C-alpha positions in Angstrom: 126.9 92.5 80.9 127.1 93.2 77.2 129.9 91.7 75.3 130.9 92.4 71.8 131.3 89.9 68.8 134.1 89.9 66.5 132.1 91.9 63.9 131.9 94.7 66.6 128.1 94.0 67.3 126.8 93.0 70.5 126.8 89.0 70.6 123.5 89.2 72.0 122.3 89.9 68.4 123.7 86.8 67.0 120.7 84.6 65.9 122.1 81.2 66.0 122.5 78.3 63.6 118.8 77.8 63.0 117.2 78.1 59.9 113.9 79.9 60.2 110.8 80.1 58.1 107.7 82.5 58.3 105.1 84.1 56.1 106.3 87.6 55.2 103.1 89.1 54.1 100.0 89.7 56.3 98.1 86.9 57.6 94.6 85.9 56.0 93.5 85.2 52.4 95.1 87.4 49.6 96.0 87.5 45.9 99.6 86.6 46.7 101.7 85.6 49.8 105.4 85.6 50.4 107.1 82.8 52.6 110.5 83.5 53.6 113.3 81.2 54.5 116.8 82.2 56.1 119.7 80.4 57.6 122.7 77.9 56.9 120.3 75.4 56.1 118.3 77.5 53.5 119.7 75.3 50.5 118.8 72.2 52.1 115.4 73.1 52.8 114.9 74.5 49.4 116.3 71.2 47.9 113.2 69.4 49.8 110.4 71.9 48.9 111.6 73.3 45.6 114.1 71.3 44.0 114.2 73.5 41.0 115.6 76.4 42.9 119.4 76.9 42.7 121.6 78.9 44.9 124.4 78.7 42.3 122.3 80.9 40.1 121.4 83.4 42.9 119.2 86.4 42.7 117.3 85.2 39.7 113.4 84.5 39.9 112.3 81.1 38.7 108.5 79.7 38.2 108.8 76.4 40.0 106.7 73.8 41.5 106.7 73.7 45.5 106.0 70.5 47.5 104.5 69.7 50.6 106.0 67.6 53.6 104.7 64.5 52.0 106.6 65.2 48.7 103.2 65.9 46.8 103.2 68.9 44.5 101.5 72.0 46.4 101.8 74.9 44.1 103.7 76.6 41.4 105.3 79.8 42.6 107.8 82.4 41.9 111.0 81.5 43.9 114.1 83.8 44.3 117.3 82.5 46.0 119.5 85.1 47.9 123.0 83.5 48.7 124.6 85.2 51.7 126.1 87.5 52.6 124.1 89.6 49.8 120.8 88.9 51.4 118.6 91.0 53.6 119.5 88.9 56.6 123.1 88.2 55.4 122.6 84.7 55.5 121.5 82.3 52.6 117.9 83.0 52.1 115.0 82.3 49.8 111.5 83.7 49.1 108.5 82.0 47.5 105.7 84.3 46.1 102.5 81.9 45.9 98.7 82.3 45.7 97.5 83.8 48.9 95.4 81.0 50.3 96.0 80.5 53.9 95.9 76.6 53.4 98.8 76.8 50.7 100.9 79.2 52.8 100.5 76.9 56.1 101.3 73.9 54.0 104.4 75.4 52.8 105.7 76.4 56.1 105.0 73.0 57.4 107.1 71.5 54.6 109.8 74.0 55.5 109.8 72.8 59.1 109.7 69.3 58.1 112.9 70.0 56.0 114.9 71.3 59.0 113.7 74.8 59.5 111.8 76.2 62.5 109.3 79.0 62.6 110.5 82.3 63.1 110.0 84.6 66.2 108.9 88.1 65.8 111.5 90.3 64.3 114.0 87.6 63.9 114.9 88.1 60.2 115.7 91.9 61.0 117.5 90.9 64.2 119.8 88.5 61.9 120.2 91.7 59.4 121.5 93.7 62.5 123.6 90.7 63.7 125.4 90.2 60.2 125.9 93.9 59.9 123.2 94.7 57.2 121.4 97.3 59.5 122.1 98.8 62.8 119.3 99.0 65.7 118.2 102.3 64.7 117.7 101.3 61.0 115.8 98.2 62.5 113.6 100.1 64.3 112.9 102.1 61.2 111.8 98.8 59.5 109.3 98.3 62.2 108.0 101.9 62.0 107.9 101.8 58.1 105.6 98.7 58.3 103.3 100.6 60.8 103.2 103.8 59.2 100.0 105.5 58.7 100.6 108.9 57.6 102.9 110.6 55.2 105.3 111.9 57.9 105.6 108.5 59.5 106.5 106.9 56.2 108.9 109.6 55.1 110.8 109.7 58.7 110.9 106.0 58.7 112.3 105.6 55.2 115.1 108.2 55.9 116.2 106.5 59.1 116.2 103.1 57.3 118.5 104.9 54.8 120.8 105.8 57.6 120.1 109.4 58.3 119.7 109.3 62.0 122.4 106.5 62.4 124.9 108.9 60.7 124.1 111.6 63.2 124.5 109.2 66.1 127.9 107.8 64.8 129.3 111.2 64.0 128.6 112.1 67.7 130.2 109.0 68.9 133.3 109.5 66.8 133.7 113.0 68.2 133.3 111.7 71.8 135.9 109.1 71.0 138.3 111.7 69.6 137.8 113.6 72.8 138.4 110.6 74.9 141.6 109.9 73.1 142.7 113.6 73.6 141.9 113.3 77.4 143.7 110.1 77.6 146.7 111.5 75.8 146.8 114.6 78.2 146.7 112.3 81.3 149.8 110.4 79.7 151.6 113.8 79.3 150.7 114.7 82.8 152.7 112.1 84.1 155.7 113.8 82.4 154.8 117.2 83.9 153.0 118.6 80.7 149.8 120.5 81.9 146.9 119.8 79.7 144.7 122.6 78.1 141.8 122.4 80.2 139.9 125.2 78.6 140.5 123.6 75.0 139.0 120.3 76.3 136.1 121.9 78.1 135.4 123.8 74.8 135.4 120.7 72.8 133.3 119.0 75.3 130.8 121.8 75.2 130.6 121.3 71.4 129.7 117.6 71.9 127.0 118.8 74.6 125.7 121.1 72.0 125.2 118.6 69.5 123.5 116.3 71.8 121.2 119.1 72.7 120.5 119.4 69.1 119.5 115.9 68.7 117.5 116.0 71.7 115.6 119.1 70.6 114.0 116.8 67.9 112.6 114.5 70.3 109.4 116.8 70.4 108.9 116.4 66.6 109.4 112.8 66.8 106.7 112.5 69.3 104.3 114.2 67.1 105.5 112.1 64.2 104.8 109.0 66.1 102.0 109.7 68.3 100.1 112.4 66.4 99.0 116.0 67.1 96.6 115.9 70.2 93.7 118.2 69.4 90.9 118.7 72.3 87.5 120.4 71.3 86.5 122.4 74.6 83.5 124.6 75.2 80.2 125.1 77.1 77.5 122.5 76.8 75.6 123.0 73.4 78.3 124.9 71.7 78.6 122.5 68.8 81.4 120.4 70.0 80.0 117.0 69.1 78.7 118.2 65.8 82.1 119.6 64.8 83.7 116.6 66.2 81.7 114.2 63.9 82.3 116.6 60.9 86.1 116.6 61.2 86.2 113.1 61.9 84.0 112.2 58.9 82.0 109.7 61.0 78.9 109.7 63.3 80.9 109.0 66.5 79.3 111.4 68.9 75.7 111.5 70.0 74.2 115.0 69.1 71.3 116.1 71.0 69.9 119.7 72.0 69.8 118.6 75.5 73.0 119.9 77.4 75.3 117.3 79.0 75.0 114.5 76.4 78.7 114.0 76.1 79.7 112.7 79.6 83.3 111.0 78.7 86.1 111.6 76.1 85.5 110.6 72.6 88.6 110.0 70.3 89.0 109.6 66.6 92.2 109.7 64.3 92.7 111.6 61.0 95.5 112.6 58.8 96.1 116.5 58.3 99.1 117.8 56.6 100.6 114.6 56.5 100.7 114.3 60.2 98.4 111.9 62.4 95.8 113.9 64.3 94.0 112.7 67.4 90.9 114.5 67.9 89.0 114.3 71.4 85.6 115.5 72.0 84.8 116.5 75.6 82.0 117.2 78.2 80.9 120.7 78.3 82.1 123.0 80.8 79.4 124.9 82.7 77.2 124.6 85.7 77.1 121.1 86.8 73.9 119.4 87.9 75.2 115.9 88.9 78.4 114.2 89.9 78.7 112.7 86.3 78.7 116.4 84.8 81.3 117.2 87.5 83.5 114.3 86.5 83.1 114.9 82.7 84.2 118.6 83.1 87.1 117.3 85.2 88.1 114.9 82.4 87.7 117.7 79.9 90.0 120.1 81.6 92.6 117.4 82.3 92.6 116.4 78.5 92.8 120.0 77.3 95.8 120.6 79.7 97.8 117.8 77.9 96.6 118.7 74.3 98.9 120.2 71.6 96.2 122.3 70.4 92.6 123.3 71.9 89.5 124.0 69.6 87.9 126.6 71.9 84.3 126.9 71.1 82.1 129.8 71.9 78.6 129.9 70.5 77.4 133.1 68.9 74.1 132.6 70.7 75.9 132.3 74.2 76.2 135.2 76.7 78.5 135.5 79.4 82.3 135.8 79.6 84.9 134.6 76.9 86.0 130.9 77.7 89.6 130.4 78.1 91.9 127.5 77.3 94.2 126.2 79.8 97.5 128.1 80.5 100.3 127.4 78.0 98.2 125.5 75.7 97.9 126.8 72.0 94.1 127.5 71.2 92.3 128.0 68.1 89.2 130.1 68.9 86.2 129.3 67.1 82.9 131.4 67.1 80.6 128.3 66.8 77.0 127.9 65.4 77.6 131.0 63.3 74.3 130.3 61.3 72.2 131.6 64.5 73.5 135.2 64.3 75.7 137.6 62.7 77.7 138.3 65.9 81.6 139.0 65.1 84.2 138.5 67.7 87.5 139.8 66.8 90.2 137.0 66.8 87.4 134.2 66.5 86.9 132.0 63.5 83.2 131.9 62.8 82.1 128.3 61.9 78.9 126.6 61.4 78.5 123.0 61.1 75.0 123.5 59.7 75.7 126.1 56.8 79.6 125.1 56.4 80.7 128.4 57.0 84.3 128.5 58.2 84.9 124.6 57.8 87.3 125.0 55.0 89.2 127.7 56.8 89.3 125.6 60.0 90.6 122.6 58.1 93.2 124.8 56.4 94.4 126.3 59.8 94.6 122.7 61.1 96.9 121.5 58.3 99.0 124.7 58.6 99.4 124.0 62.4 100.3 120.4 61.8 102.9 121.3 59.2 104.4 124.0 61.3 104.8 121.6 64.3 107.2 119.3 62.4 110.3 120.7 60.7 111.8 118.5 57.9 115.2 117.5 59.4 115.9 114.9 56.6 115.2 111.9 58.9 117.4 112.8 61.7 114.6 113.0 64.0 115.1 111.1 67.4 111.5 109.5 67.1 111.6 106.6 69.7 111.8 106.9 73.6 114.9 104.6 73.5 116.7 107.3 71.4 115.9 110.0 73.8 116.8 107.9 76.8 120.3 107.2 75.4 120.7 110.8 74.3 119.8 112.0 77.7 122.2 109.6 79.4 125.3 110.9 77.2 124.2 114.6 77.8 124.1 113.8 81.6 127.6 112.3 81.6 129.1 115.2 79.6 127.2 117.6 81.9 128.9 115.9 84.9 132.5 116.0 83.4 135.1 118.1 85.4 137.8 119.0 83.1 140.1 119.9 86.0 140.0 116.3 87.0 140.9 114.5 83.9 140.5 110.9 85.4 137.0 111.4 86.2 136.2 113.3 82.9 137.7 110.2 80.9 135.3 107.9 82.7 132.5 110.2 82.0 133.4 110.2 78.2 133.5 106.4 78.4 129.9 106.1 79.7 128.7 108.9 77.3 130.2 106.9 74.2 128.7 103.6 75.7 125.4 105.0 75.5 125.6 106.0 71.9 127.1 102.5 71.1 124.3 100.8 72.8 121.8 103.1 70.7 123.2 101.8 67.2 123.6 98.3 68.7 127.4 98.0 69.0 126.8 97.0 72.6 123.4 95.9 74.1 122.0 93.4 76.5 119.9 90.4 75.5 116.8 91.8 77.5 116.8 94.9 75.7 117.0 93.1 72.2 114.3 90.7 73.3 111.8 93.8 74.0 112.8 95.6 70.9 112.4 92.9 68.4 109.1 91.3 70.2 107.4 94.6 68.8 108.1 93.4 65.3 105.7 91.2 63.2 106.6 87.9 62.5 108.2 87.5 59.0 110.2 90.8 59.4 
């Protein structure tokens, strides 16, 4: 059962009295590395490993010697103290920027441990920032997503969420639900005195809350595309140029290309960035008359992948007779008349492309970029990008959908549970298990 601390945040978030230490930059050798220490004992640790550092003169960078666990000078580094609560974690904290030798970094971490700190767990610095009101859970997830961002859209959306764009939307909706709940409770009190509640007005206000929930949930598909990418499957008959196109778009020789039909038996996958969005491209086995069980299975997997795609690149070679190939029902398709260098055949609605001559490839890339950009509308960061966001919004929506405004006692209970779902979303309520799972996905040092 969740409990609340005096700050209004879940007590499950509280980091404890330990002072923690970790390397905050990526592991391995580098020009520079940052070691971070946070906790009530940060000044005590600093007195041992960097006596020249002064918390009384906080937020000032100083070039100072660092000492190892035996008291020998280890390195000269740039050290900055951040007295709490004006720090990233809300606690006393300091950072040392030293040369990026793994040996030096490990000796400094060991010295901090010998001085009373312990090694931090994944996400523990950010978890303490949430516990101390510096971030909410949605912003904490944005920290993780910003670190992991590989495309322009991922970085842009994570940055906007870290700035509080999505949290503000959740809190505004939570406040509306709280206001509606207060109105329902008031109506219940007046009902005891014989005053009839305006059920229509309450139902209309509840409907507006449902509409806002629906609008936030409608951003979930865009969130999935930002996070997971646009899944594009190349589909067509054997020897229609699928693997060659896959290699050219992926700018890497991933697929074996051969005049012999049936070379590709399984799904091949690569990632690229198009229009600032991650694109996951899949090459598939050819669809045609199968001669053995491997080709049958390859074709089955190709059709299954195409059915789950966001877009199909449907290839029909200019030298191929027969009927026009079709994409799975309901899946958008970009129709390509492939191997265009083999003939002048024109097919209305089909883009001529040739991997040999280069014809149509620039137009294909431009069309892919346009499709990617059209899939994600810029919502200023208010995109419910995570599965946890979607699940909480769905719970709140279902509670409101089940509210019967003719039975105010039951409606009040529904509103309480809907409000609770949004409070769990931003971290005002939460379970230890949920928080452990969430912060376990962070890197150590964040």
